[in-house]
Each structure stands twice: as structure tokens, then as C-alpha cells.
GUNULO-594306 format. One line per 4 residues: number of its first residue (from 1); their letters; for each residue x, z, y of N, C-alpha, C, CB. Coordinates in Angstrom, 1 decimal, always signed. Atoms other than C-alpha are relative to their C-alpha. Glycine has a CB too. Layout:
NUM) a) X:Z:Y:X:Z:Y:X:Z:Y:X:Z:Y  ...
//
This chain:
1) xxxx) +0.6:+0.9:+1.0:+5.2:+5.6:+22.9:+1.1:-0.9:-0.5:-1.1:-0.8:+0.7  -0.9:+0.8:+0.7:+7.1:+3.6:+20.4:-0.4:-1.5:+0.2:+0.0:+0.3:-1.6  +0.2:+1.4:-0.2:+7.5:-0.1:+21.1:-0.2:-0.7:-1.4:+1.1:-0.7:+0.8  +0.2:+0.7:+1.2:+6.6:-2.7:+18.5:+1.4:-0.3:-0.6:-0.7:-1.4:+0.2
5) xxxx) -1.3:+0.2:+0.5:+10.3:-3.6:+18.2:+0.6:+1.2:-0.6:+1.0:-0.5:+1.1  -0.5:-1.2:+0.5:+11.2:+0.0:+17.7:-0.7:+0.4:-1.3:-0.1:+1.2:+1.0  +0.7:-0.3:+1.2:+8.5:+0.5:+15.1:+0.5:-0.9:-1.2:-1.5:-0.3:+0.2  -0.5:+0.8:+1.0:+9.8:-2.5:+13.2:+1.4:+0.5:-0.5:+0.1:-1.5:+0.5
9) xxxx) -1.4:-0.4:+0.4:+13.4:-1.2:+13.3:+0.0:+1.4:-0.7:+0.8:+0.1:+1.3  -0.1:-1.4:+0.6:+12.5:+2.4:+12.3:-1.0:+0.2:-1.2:-0.4:+1.0:+1.0  +0.9:-0.2:+1.1:+9.8:+1.8:+9.7:+0.7:+0.0:-1.3:-1.1:-1.2:-0.1  -0.6:-0.2:+1.3:+10.8:+2.9:+6.2:-1.1:+0.2:-1.0:+1.1:+1.2:+0.0
13) xxxx) +0.9:-0.4:+1.0:+9.1:+3.3:+2.9:+0.3:+1.4:-0.3:+0.2:-0.9:-1.3  -0.1:-1.5:+0.2:+8.5:+7.0:+2.7:-0.2:+0.4:-1.4:-1.0:+0.7:+1.0  +0.1:-0.5:+1.4:+9.1:+8.6:-0.6:-0.7:+1.3:-0.2:+1.4:+0.0:-0.7  +0.6:-1.3:+0.0:+7.9:+12.1:+0.2:-0.7:+0.4:+1.3:+1.0:+1.1:-0.4
17) xxxx) +0.8:-0.3:-1.1:+5.3:+13.4:+2.5:-0.2:+1.5:+0.1:-1.4:-0.7:-0.1  +0.4:-1.4:-0.1:+4.4:+16.8:+3.8:-1.5:+0.1:-0.5:+0.0:+0.5:+1.5  +1.3:-0.2:+0.5:+1.1:+18.3:+2.6:-1.1:-0.1:+1.1:-0.2:+1.3:-0.8  +0.9:+0.1:-1.1:-0.5:+17.8:+6.0:-1.0:-1.2:-0.2:+0.7:-0.1:+1.4
21) xxxx) +0.9:+1.2:+0.2:-3.7:+15.7:+5.7:+0.0:-0.9:+1.1:-1.4:+0.6:-0.3  +0.2:+1.1:-1.0:-4.3:+12.5:+7.6:-1.4:+0.1:+0.5:+0.4:-1.4:-0.5  +1.4:-0.1:-0.5:-7.3:+13.0:+9.9:-0.7:-1.3:-0.2:+0.1:+0.4:+1.5  +0.9:+1.2:+0.2:-10.2:+10.6:+9.2:+0.1:-0.9:+1.2:-1.4:+0.4:-0.3
25) xxxx) +0.0:+0.9:-1.2:-10.2:+9.3:+12.8:+1.3:-0.6:+0.2:-0.4:+0.9:+1.2  -1.3:+0.6:-0.1:-6.5:+8.7:+12.7:+0.1:-1.2:-0.9:+1.1:+1.1:-0.3  -0.1:+1.1:+1.0:-6.8:+6.6:+9.6:-0.9:-1.1:+0.4:-0.4:+0.5:-1.4  +0.9:+1.0:-0.5:-9.8:+4.8:+11.0:+0.6:-0.8:+1.1:-1.3:+0.7:+0.5
29) xxxx) -0.6:+0.8:-1.1:-7.8:+3.8:+14.1:+1.1:-0.9:-0.6:+0.6:+0.9:+1.0  -1.0:+0.9:+0.6:-5.0:+2.4:+11.8:-0.7:-1.2:-0.7:+0.8:+0.8:-1.1  +0.7:+1.1:+0.6:-7.6:+0.4:+9.9:-0.6:-1.0:+1.0:-1.1:+0.6:-0.9  +0.5:+0.9:-1.1:-9.1:-0.9:+13.2:+1.1:-1.0:+0.4:-0.4:+0.9:+1.2
33) xxxx) -1.1:+0.9:-0.3:-5.6:-2.3:+13.9:+0.3:-0.9:-1.1:+1.2:+0.8:+0.4  -0.3:+0.8:+1.2:-5.1:-3.6:+10.4:-0.9:-1.3:+0.0:-0.3:+0.7:-1.3  +0.9:+1.2:+0.1:-8.1:-6.0:+10.7:+0.2:-0.9:+1.1:-1.5:+0.5:+0.0  -0.4:+0.9:-1.1:-6.6:-7.6:+13.8:+1.1:-1.0:-0.4:+0.4:+0.8:+1.3
37) xxxx) -1.1:+0.9:+0.6:-4.1:-9.4:+11.5:-0.4:-1.5:+0.2:+0.3:+0.3:-1.4  +0.3:+1.5:+0.0:-3.9:-13.2:+11.8:-0.7:-0.3:-1.3:+1.3:-0.8:+0.1  +0.8:+0.3:+1.1:-6.4:-14.7:+9.5:-0.6:-1.4:+0.2:-1.2:+1.0:-0.2  +0.4:+1.4:-0.1:-6.7:-18.5:+9.1:-1.4:-0.1:-0.5:+0.9:-0.9:-0.8
41) xxxx) +1.5:+0.2:+0.3:-10.4:-19.6:+9.0:-0.9:+1.2:+0.2:-0.1:-0.5:-1.4  +0.7:-1.3:-0.3:-11.4:-16.0:+10.0:-0.9:+0.4:-1.2:-0.9:-0.2:+1.2  +0.7:-0.4:+1.2:-12.4:-15.3:+6.4:-0.1:+1.5:-0.1:+0.7:-0.6:-1.2  -0.1:-1.4:+0.1:-11.6:-11.6:+6.9:-0.2:+0.5:-1.5:-1.1:+0.6:+0.9
45) xxxx) +0.2:-0.2:+1.5:-11.0:-11.2:+3.1:+0.2:+1.4:-0.4:+1.0:-0.9:-0.7  -0.4:-1.3:+0.4:-9.9:-7.6:+3.1:-1.1:+1.0:+0.0:+1.0:+0.5:+1.0  +0.8:-1.2:+0.0:-11.6:-4.4:+2.2:+0.9:+1.1:-0.2:-1.2:+0.0:-1.1  -0.8:-1.2:+0.1:-10.2:-0.9:+2.3:-0.7:+1.1:-0.7:+0.5:+0.5:+1.4
49) xxxx) +0.6:-1.1:+0.8:-10.8:+1.8:-0.2:+0.9:+1.3:+0.3:+0.0:-0.3:-1.6  -0.7:-1.3:-0.3:-9.8:+5.3:+1.1:-0.2:+0.8:-1.2:-0.5:+0.7:+1.3  +0.1:-0.7:+1.3:-9.0:+7.1:-2.1:-0.1:+1.5:+0.1:+1.2:-0.4:-0.9  +0.1:-1.4:+0.1:-10.3:+10.6:-2.6:+0.6:+0.5:-1.3:-1.5:+0.5:+0.1
53) xxxx) -0.7:-0.6:+1.1:-9.2:+13.0:-5.3:-0.3:-0.7:-1.4:-0.5:+1.5:-0.1  +0.3:+0.6:+1.3:-11.1:+11.3:-8.2:+0.6:-1.4:-0.1:-1.6:-0.2:-0.1  -0.6:+1.3:+0.0:-9.9:+7.8:-7.2:+1.5:+0.1:-0.1:-0.4:-0.8:+1.3  -1.5:-0.1:+0.1:-6.3:+9.0:-6.7:+0.4:+0.4:-1.5:+0.5:+1.1:+1.0
57) xxxx) -0.2:-0.4:+1.4:-6.5:+10.7:-10.2:+0.0:-1.3:-0.9:-1.0:+1.0:-0.4  +0.1:+1.2:+0.8:-7.6:+7.4:-11.7:+1.3:-0.9:+0.1:-1.3:-0.9:+0.4  -1.2:+0.7:-0.3:-4.6:+5.7:-10.1:+1.2:+0.6:-0.7:+0.3:-0.2:+1.5  -1.1:-0.7:+0.6:-2.2:+8.4:-11.2:+0.0:-0.1:-1.6:-0.1:+1.4:+0.4
61) xxxx) +0.1:+0.1:+1.5:-3.5:+8.3:-14.8:+0.4:-1.4:-0.5:-1.5:+0.3:-0.4  -0.3:+1.3:+0.4:-3.3:+4.5:-15.0:+1.5:-0.3:+0.2:-0.8:-1.1:+0.8  -1.4:+0.2:-0.2:+0.2:+4.4:-13.5:+0.9:+0.8:-1.0:+0.4:+0.3:+1.5  -0.7:-0.9:+0.9:+1.4:+7.3:-15.6:+0.0:-0.6:-1.4:-0.6:+1.4:-0.1
65) xxxx) +0.1:+0.7:+1.4:+0.1:+5.5:-18.8:+1.0:-1.2:-0.1:-1.4:-0.4:-0.2  -0.9:+1.1:+0.1:+2.1:+2.4:-17.9:+1.4:+0.4:+0.0:-0.3:-0.9:+1.3  -1.4:-0.4:+0.0:+5.3:+4.2:-17.1:+0.3:+0.7:-1.3:+0.2:+1.0:+1.2  -0.3:-0.7:+1.2:+5.0:+6.4:-20.2:+0.1:-0.9:-1.2:-1.1:+1.1:-0.3
69) xxxx) +0.0:+1.0:+1.1:+4.5:+3.3:-22.4:+1.4:-0.4:-0.3:-0.9:-1.2:+0.3  -1.4:+0.4:+0.2:+8.2:+2.7:-22.0:+0.9:+1.1:-0.6:+0.7:-0.4:+1.4  -0.7:-1.2:+0.6:+9.1:+6.1:-23.4:-0.4:+0.2:-1.5:-0.3:+1.3:+0.8  +0.4:+0.0:+1.4:+9.3:+6.4:-27.2:-0.3:+1.4:-0.5:+1.2:-0.5:-0.8
73) xxxx) +0.3:-1.3:+0.4:+9.3:+10.2:-27.5:-1.3:+0.5:+0.7:+1.2:+1.0:+0.4  +1.3:-0.4:-0.5:+5.7:+11.5:-27.1:+0.1:+1.2:+0.9:-0.9:+0.3:-1.2  -0.1:-1.1:-0.9:+6.7:+14.8:-25.5:+0.5:-0.5:+1.4:+1.0:+1.1:-0.6  -0.6:+0.6:-1.3:+8.8:+12.9:-22.9:-1.1:-0.9:+0.7:+1.3:-0.8:-0.3
77) xxxx) +1.1:+0.9:-0.6:+5.9:+10.4:-22.4:-1.0:+0.8:+0.6:-0.6:-0.9:-1.1  +1.0:-0.9:-0.6:+3.5:+13.2:-21.8:+0.5:+0.6:+1.3:-0.4:+1.2:-1.0  -0.6:-0.6:-1.2:+5.9:+14.7:-19.2:+0.0:-1.1:+1.1:+1.4:+0.5:-0.3  +0.0:+1.1:-1.0:+6.1:+11.3:-17.5:-1.4:-0.2:+0.6:+0.5:-1.4:-0.6
81) xxxx) +1.4:+0.1:-0.4:+2.3:+11.0:-17.4:-0.4:+1.1:+1.0:-1.0:+0.0:-1.2  +0.3:-1.2:-0.8:+2.0:+14.5:-15.9:+0.7:-0.1:+1.4:+0.4:+1.3:-0.7  -0.8:+0.1:-1.3:+4.8:+13.9:-13.3:-0.6:-1.0:+0.9:+1.4:-0.3:-0.3  +0.6:+1.1:-0.9:+3.3:+10.6:-12.1:-1.3:+0.4:+0.6:-0.2:-1.3:-0.9
85) xxxx) +1.3:-0.4:-0.5:-0.2:+12.1:-11.8:+0.2:+1.1:+1.1:-0.8:+0.6:-1.2  -0.2:-1.1:-0.9:+1.1:+15.2:-10.0:+0.5:-0.6:+1.4:+1.1:+1.0:-0.5  -0.5:+0.6:-1.2:+3.1:+13.0:-7.5:-1.0:-0.8:+0.7:+1.2:-0.9:-0.4  +1.1:+0.8:-0.7:+0.1:+10.7:-6.8:-1.0:+1.0:+0.7:-0.6:-0.9:-1.0
89) xxxx) +1.0:-1.0:-0.6:-2.2:+13.7:-6.2:+0.5:+0.7:+1.2:-0.4:+1.0:-1.1  -0.6:-0.7:-1.2:+0.3:+15.1:-3.7:+0.0:-0.9:+1.2:+1.4:+0.5:-0.4  +0.0:+0.9:-1.1:+0.1:+12.0:-1.5:-1.2:+0.3:+0.9:+0.0:-1.5:-0.4  +1.1:-0.4:-0.9:-1.9:+13.0:+1.6:-1.2:-1.0:+0.1:+0.5:+0.3:+1.4
93) xxxx) +1.1:+1.0:-0.2:-3.8:+9.7:+1.9:+0.5:-1.3:-0.7:-0.2:-0.3:+1.5  -0.3:+1.3:+0.6:-4.0:+6.5:-0.1:-1.1:-0.9:+0.4:+0.1:+0.1:-1.5  +1.0:+1.0:-0.3:-5.7:+3.3:+0.9:+0.3:-1.2:-0.9:+0.1:-0.4:+1.5  -0.1:+1.2:+0.8:-6.2:+0.5:-1.6:-0.6:-1.1:+0.8:-0.8:+0.1:-1.4
97) xxxx) +0.4:+1.2:-0.7:-6.4:-2.9:+0.0:-0.4:-1.0:-1.0:+1.1:-0.5:+1.0  +0.5:+1.0:+0.9:-8.6:-5.4:-1.8:-0.3:-1.3:+0.8:-1.2:+0.5:-0.8  +0.4:+1.2:-0.7:-9.4:-9.0:-1.0:-1.0:-0.8:-0.9:+1.2:-0.9:+0.3  +0.9:+0.9:+0.7:-12.3:-11.3:-2.0:+0.8:-1.2:-0.5:-1.2:-0.5:+0.9
101) xxxx) -0.7:+1.1:+0.6:-11.1:-14.1:-4.3:-0.9:-1.3:+0.3:+0.2:+0.1:-1.5  +0.7:+1.2:-0.3:-12.2:-17.4:-2.7:+0.2:-1.0:-1.1:+0.6:-0.6:+1.4  -0.1:+1.0:+1.1:-12.9:-20.3:-5.1:+1.1:-1.0:+0.3:-1.3:-0.7:-0.1  -1.0:+1.0:-0.4:-10.5:-22.5:-3.1:+1.4:+0.6:-0.1:-0.3:-0.6:+1.4
105) xxxx) -1.3:-0.6:+0.2:-6.8:-21.8:-4.2:+0.8:+0.1:+1.4:+0.8:-0.8:-1.0  -0.7:+0.0:-1.3:-5.5:-22.7:-0.7:-0.5:+1.2:+0.9:-0.2:-1.3:+0.7  +0.6:-1.1:-0.8:-7.9:-20.2:+1.0:+0.5:+1.3:-0.6:-1.5:-0.1:+0.1  -0.4:-1.2:+0.7:-7.0:-17.6:-1.6:+1.4:+0.4:+0.4:-0.1:-0.2:-1.5
109) xxxx) -1.4:-0.2:-0.4:-3.3:-18.0:-0.7:+0.1:+0.5:+1.4:+0.9:-1.2:-0.2  +0.0:-0.5:-1.4:-4.0:-17.7:+3.0:-0.6:+1.4:+0.1:-0.8:-1.0:+0.8  +0.6:-1.3:+0.0:-6.2:-14.7:+2.4:+1.0:+1.1:-0.4:-1.3:+0.0:-0.8  -1.0:-0.9:+0.5:-3.5:-13.0:+0.4:+1.1:+0.3:+1.1:+0.7:-0.5:-1.3
113) xxxx) -1.0:-0.2:-1.1:-1.0:-13.5:+3.2:-0.6:+0.8:+1.1:+0.5:-1.4:+0.6  +0.6:-0.8:-1.0:-3.5:-12.2:+5.7:-0.2:+1.5:-0.3:-1.4:-0.6:+0.3  +0.1:-1.4:+0.4:-4.0:-9.0:+3.7:+1.3:+0.7:+0.2:-0.4:+0.0:-1.5  -1.3:-0.7:-0.2:-0.3:-8.3:+3.8:+0.3:+0.1:+1.5:+1.1:-0.8:-0.7
117) xxxx) -0.1:-0.1:-1.5:-0.3:-9.0:+7.6:-0.8:+1.2:+0.4:-0.4:-1.2:+0.7  +0.8:-1.2:-0.3:-3.1:-6.4:+7.8:+0.7:+1.3:-0.4:-1.4:-0.1:-0.7  -0.7:-1.1:+0.4:-1.0:-4.0:+5.8:+1.2:+0.3:+0.9:+0.5:-0.2:-1.5  -1.1:-0.2:-1.0:+2.0:-4.6:+8.1:-0.5:+0.6:+1.3:+0.7:-1.3:+0.2
121) xxxx) +0.6:-0.6:-1.2:-0.2:-3.8:+11.1:-0.2:+1.5:-0.2:-1.4:-0.7:+0.3  +0.3:-1.4:+0.4:-1.3:-0.6:+9.4:+1.3:+0.8:+0.0:-0.7:+0.2:-1.3  -1.3:-0.7:+0.1:+2.3:+0.4:+8.7:+0.7:+0.2:+1.3:+1.0:-0.8:-1.0  -0.6:-0.2:-1.4:+3.6:-0.3:+12.2:-0.8:+0.9:+0.9:+0.2:-1.4:+0.6
125) xxxx) +0.8:-1.0:-0.8:+0.7:+1.5:+13.8:+0.2:+1.4:-0.4:-1.5:-0.4:-0.1  -0.3:-1.3:+0.5:+1.4:+4.4:+11.6:+1.3:+0.6:+0.5:+0.1:+0.0:-1.6  -1.2:-0.4:-0.6:+5.0:+4.6:+12.8:-0.2:+0.4:+1.5:+1.1:-1.2:+0.0  +0.3:-0.3:-1.4:+3.7:+4.6:+16.4:-0.6:+1.4:+0.1:-0.9:-1.1:+0.6
129) xxxx) +0.7:-1.3:+0.0:+1.6:+7.7:+15.5:+0.8:+1.1:-0.7:-1.3:-0.2:-0.6  -0.8:-1.0:+0.6:+4.5:+9.5:+13.8:-0.3:+0.2:-1.5:-0.2:+1.3:+0.7  +0.4:-0.1:+1.4:+3.1:+8.8:+10.3:+1.0:-1.0:-0.8:-1.4:-0.4:-0.2  -0.8:+0.9:+0.8:+4.9:+7.1:+7.4:-0.9:-0.6:-1.0:+1.1:+0.8:-0.7
133) xxxx) +0.7:+0.7:+1.0:+3.8:+4.7:+4.8:+0.9:-0.4:-1.2:-0.8:-1.2:+0.6  -0.7:+0.6:+1.1:+4.8:+3.3:+1.4:-1.0:-0.9:-0.6:+0.5:+1.1:-1.0  +0.8:+1.0:+0.6:+3.3:+0.1:+0.1:+0.3:-0.2:-1.5:+0.1:-1.4:+0.8  -0.2:+0.1:+1.5:+2.8:+0.0:-3.7:-0.8:-1.2:-0.5:-0.4:+1.3:-0.7
137) xxxx) +0.6:+1.2:+0.7:+2.0:-3.2:-5.7:+0.2:+0.1:-1.5:+0.5:-1.3:+0.6  -0.3:+0.0:+1.4:+2.2:-4.1:-9.3:-1.2:-0.2:-0.9:+0.7:+1.3:-0.4  +1.0:+0.3:+0.9:+0.3:-4.9:-12.4:-1.0:+1.1:-0.3:+0.6:-0.4:-1.4  +0.9:-1.1:+0.2:-1.2:-1.5:-12.6:-1.3:-0.1:+0.8:+0.6:+1.4:+0.4
141) xxxx) +1.2:+0.2:-0.9:-3.6:-2.5:-9.8:-1.0:-0.9:-0.6:+0.5:-0.5:+1.3  +1.0:+0.9:+0.6:-5.3:-5.0:-12.1:-0.5:+0.6:-1.3:+0.7:-1.3:-0.3  +0.5:-0.6:+1.3:-5.9:-2.5:-15.0:-1.5:+0.1:+0.1:+0.7:+1.4:-0.1  +1.4:+0.0:+0.0:-9.5:-2.8:-16.0:-0.6:+1.4:+0.3:-0.5:-0.5:-1.3
145) xxxx) +0.5:-1.3:-0.2:-10.1:+1.0:-16.1:+0.1:+0.5:+1.4:+0.6:+1.0:-1.0  -0.2:-0.4:-1.4:-8.6:+1.5:-12.6:-1.0:-0.8:+0.9:+1.4:-0.3:+0.4  +0.9:+0.8:-0.8:-10.6:-1.4:-11.2:-1.5:+0.6:-0.1:+0.0:-1.5:-0.4  +1.4:-0.6:+0.2:-13.8:+0.1:-12.7:-0.1:+1.3:+0.7:-0.2:+0.2:-1.5
149) xxxx) +0.1:-1.3:-0.7:-13.0:+3.6:-11.3:-0.2:-0.2:+1.5:+1.2:+0.8:-0.4  +0.0:+0.2:-1.4:-12.6:+2.1:-7.9:-1.2:-0.9:+0.4:+1.3:-0.6:+0.5  +1.2:+0.9:-0.3:-15.7:-0.2:-8.2:+0.4:-1.4:+0.5:-0.8:+0.6:+1.0  -0.5:+1.3:-0.4:-13.6:-3.4:-7.8:-0.5:-1.0:-1.0:+1.5:+0.0:+0.1
153) xxxx) +0.6:+0.9:+1.0:-15.5:-6.3:-9.4:+1.0:-1.2:-0.2:-1.4:-0.5:+0.5  -0.8:+1.2:+0.4:-14.1:-9.6:-10.9:+0.2:-1.0:+1.2:-0.6:-0.7:-1.1  -0.2:+0.9:-1.2:-14.5:-11.3:-7.5:+0.9:+0.4:+1.0:-1.4:-0.3:+0.6  -1.0:-0.5:-0.9:-11.8:-9.3:-5.9:+1.3:+0.3:-0.7:-0.6:+1.3:+0.7
157) xxxx) -1.4:-0.3:+0.4:-8.1:-8.6:-6.2:+0.4:+1.3:+0.7:+1.0:-1.1:+0.2  -0.7:-1.2:-0.7:-6.4:-5.2:-5.5:+1.4:-0.5:+0.4:+0.0:+1.3:-1.0  -1.2:+0.5:-0.5:-3.6:-6.3:-3.3:+1.2:+1.0:+0.0:-0.2:-0.6:+1.4  -1.0:-1.1:-0.2:-1.8:-3.0:-2.7:-0.6:+1.3:+0.2:+1.0:-0.3:+1.1
161) xxxx) +0.4:-1.4:-0.4:-2.1:+0.7:-2.3:+1.0:+0.4:+1.0:+0.0:+1.0:-1.3  -0.9:-0.5:-1.1:-0.7:+2.1:+0.9:-0.1:+1.5:+0.1:-0.4:-0.6:+1.4  -0.1:-1.5:-0.1:+0.4:+5.8:+0.9:+0.2:+0.2:+1.5:+1.1:+0.6:-0.8  -0.1:-0.3:-1.4:+0.0:+7.3:+4.4:+0.1:+1.5:+0.1:-1.2:-0.5:+0.8
165) xxxx) -0.1:-1.4:-0.2:+1.1:+10.7:+5.6:+1.2:+0.3:+1.0:+0.2:+0.7:-1.2  -1.2:-0.4:-0.9:+3.6:+12.7:+7.7:+1.2:+0.1:-0.9:-0.3:+1.5:+0.6  -1.2:+0.0:+0.9:+7.1:+12.0:+6.3:+0.6:+1.4:-0.1:+1.0:-1.0:+0.6  -0.7:-1.2:+0.3:+8.8:+15.0:+4.7:+1.5:-0.2:+0.4:-0.1:+0.5:-1.4
169) xxxx) -1.4:+0.4:-0.4:+12.1:+13.1:+5.3:+0.0:-1.4:+0.4:+1.0:+0.3:-1.1  -0.1:+1.4:-0.4:+13.1:+9.9:+6.9:+1.2:-0.7:-0.7:+0.1:-0.1:+1.6  -1.2:+0.6:+0.6:+15.2:+7.7:+4.7:+0.9:-0.8:+1.0:-0.5:-1.0:-1.1  -0.9:+0.7:-0.8:+18.2:+6.1:+6.2:-0.2:-1.5:-0.2:+1.5:+0.3:-0.2
173) xxxx) +0.2:+1.4:+0.1:+18.2:+2.4:+6.9:+1.0:-0.6:-1.0:+0.1:-0.7:+1.4  -0.9:+0.7:+0.9:+19.7:+0.0:+4.4:+0.4:-1.3:+0.7:-0.7:-0.3:-1.4  -0.6:+1.2:-0.6:+21.9:-2.9:+5.4:-0.9:-1.2:-0.3:+1.4:-0.2:-0.4  +0.7:+1.3:+0.2:+20.0:-6.2:+5.9:+0.9:-1.1:+0.5:-1.3:+0.0:+0.8
177) xxxx) -0.8:+1.1:-0.5:+21.7:-9.5:+6.2:-0.7:-0.6:+1.3:+0.1:-1.1:-1.1  +0.6:+0.5:-1.3:+21.3:-11.0:+9.7:-0.8:-1.3:-0.3:+1.1:-0.3:+1.0  +0.8:+1.2:+0.1:+18.7:-13.7:+10.2:+0.8:-1.3:+0.0:-1.1:+0.0:+1.1  -0.8:+1.2:+0.0:+21.4:-16.2:+11.0:+0.5:-0.4:-1.3:+1.2:+0.3:+1.0
181) xxxx) -0.5:+0.4:+1.3:+22.6:-16.0:+7.4:-1.1:-0.7:-0.9:+0.4:+1.3:-0.7  +1.1:+0.7:+0.8:+19.2:-17.3:+6.1:-0.8:-0.9:+0.9:-0.9:+1.1:-0.6  +0.7:+0.8:-1.0:+18.2:-19.6:+9.0:+0.7:-1.4:+0.0:-0.1:+0.6:+1.4  -0.5:+1.3:-0.2:+18.7:-23.4:+9.2:-0.8:-0.6:+1.2:-0.2:-0.9:-1.3
185) xxx) +0.6:+0.7:-1.2:+18.0:-25.2:+12.5:-0.1:-1.5:-0.3:+0.8:+0.3:+1.3  +0.2:+1.4:+0.4:+16.5:-28.6:+11.7:-0.2:-0.9:+1.2:-1.1:-0.1:-1.0  +0.2:+1.0:-1.0:+16.5:-31.7:+13.9:-1.3:-0.7:-0.3:+1.1:-1.0:+0.2
//
């Protein structure tokens, strides 16, 4: 079994996955650990959308459209849209993490942090089980047509999409600066 320290040291953002599906019970156990994240006031703001083919397609189309908007040649833009869609459809499992938007800005900020702690729990538990993850964020998650396709109303925010699957390759680690370089000990 992988220790927590080892999972932290070896976790990487996986860029490519095998085509092996993630079993429903395996994903359910990851989500059970995700919801154990620290959560001030116990608001439990998160919801998880496990994306099937139609929901993944909606994400791929929205993301492809955003990426293709930067390309001036229409033939090249169409190729970008198709590539983005094909790559998203190939991801074995995607989980969109949403949060309820509390009226209180302080609670909203705490809830956002809690959602990312839940995502980290999911990612580290995945490493323990031999799975890989990649956390995706960005403005595409607030696109009205994507939110509508996923049934996300105005009272919620899509925080991230987590790709989950068996890694096709394990990226090497990148150099990180030591904690001592960004730590001040105060009296």
C-alpha cells in the first residue's frame, strides 16, 4: 500500500490514459474519500457529476470551441475542435466538481477551498489505487451551454473537472523549490 507521503511525492497530472474504464465502485470509493475533506462550518458544498458520453461530448465541444477561437484559419480551427473533442472522449472517466454558492462571500471562499481539498483527497486516493488524475479548471467551465448540458443552475459554480484513469505513462517529476525558500518563521 502507498503511504500518504508517497502518494504526495508521486502524484502527477496525467496527460494520457489507457482505454481501460474506471469501475463504478472504484470511483465511488474515491468520492467517499473526497467528501472527508476539511470543511469549515460543515457546509458540505460539493457535488460530483460523473460525466457519461453525452456530458463529455458537451465539455469537448465547449472546450474545442474556445481553443479554436484563437485560430484564424477555419480549416485549422475545425481540426482543433475535432482534436479537442476526440481527446476528451478518450478520457476513461471525468468528474465535474461543483459547489453551491453561499450568499456570504466568506463562506463561499471557505467552500471553494474545501472543494479543492476534496479534489486533492480524490487525487491522492487515486494514486493509492494505481490510478492517475488530471485536474482541469478554466473559464470554459462557466460557459452557459456547458452548464445547461450538465444541469448546473445559477446557484452553483463548476470548480473543476477531474480526469481519472489508468495512466498510459507516468510523467517525470519537475523540480520544486524547497519549502524553506518560501517560508518565514515569525516571532
